[in-house]
N, C-alpha and C positions, 0 to 999 in steps of 0.2 A: 586342493585348489585354493589359491590365495585370492581373497576378495580385493577388488580394486581399491587403492588407497590404504591398504593394510599391509604392513611388512611383517614377515615372520621373524621372530627373534633369531639371532645368530646362534648356531649350534656351537657348543663348546668344542675346543680342539680335542682330537682323539689321538694323542701321541702314543706310539707304541714303544714300550720300554721292556727291558728284560729285568725281572726282579726275581731274586732267589725265592722259590716257592716256600721254603721253610721259614724264611724271614717274614714274608707276607702273611703266611698262616699264623705265625706267632703273634704278629702285630694285630691281626684281625681278632684273634682269640683274646688278647689282652684288652683290646678296646671294646670287645663285645659286639662288633659289627658283623652282619651277615654279608654285606657287600664289600668286595675288594676295592671298589672305587671309593666308597666312603672311608675306608681304612687309609688309602693313599692320600685322599684330599685332606683328611684331618691331620695325618702325619706331616704333610708338607706345610699346612697352615701353622701347626704348632712349631715346626722348625723355623719358619720365617719369623713368627712371633718372638721366639726365644732369641734369635739373632738380633732382632731389633732392640730387644731389652738389653742385650749385651752391649750393643752400640751406644745406647743411652747411658749405661753404667760407665762406659769408658770415658764419657764426657764429664764425669764427676770431678769437680775441682777445676775444670778448665773454662767454665763460664762464670762471669761475674755478674751478679744481679744486685742492684741496689734497691732494696725493698724497705718500706717503713711499715713494720708489722702493725703498729698502732693504727695507722691510716687504713690499711687493707682489711683490718678486722672490724672497723667502725661500720655500723649499720644505721640506716635511717631510722629515726624514732617513729613509732606508730602514733598516729593522731586519731582521736575519736571525733567523727563528724556525724551530724544528723542529716540524713538524706531522705527526703520524702517521708518524713515522720518516723523512719526507722534509724537506728544507730548502727553504724558499722565501723570497723577499724580500717583505716586507709594508711598505707605506708607512703613514705616520701618518694616513691619511684614513679610518680606521674600516673598512677592508676586512679 
């Protein structure tokens, strides 16, 4: 029973797919999972991650960035201040 004003979280979709049992069992064994669901979720997540990386790699040399390395590596110098009788290091970042 749901309490008034409280919504239950949406349940994840339960798609039904046909997967070759040998392939699923091999993946499950290689990954060390007991759950077939965990095996499928990790496998799909890894596939998507690798495809995204490949897409980013395909952009190499196609994007022009004008960076001044000297400026981007420059950091605010630390300043020693006395605050309330104690000394502390304060950076130039507004802290």
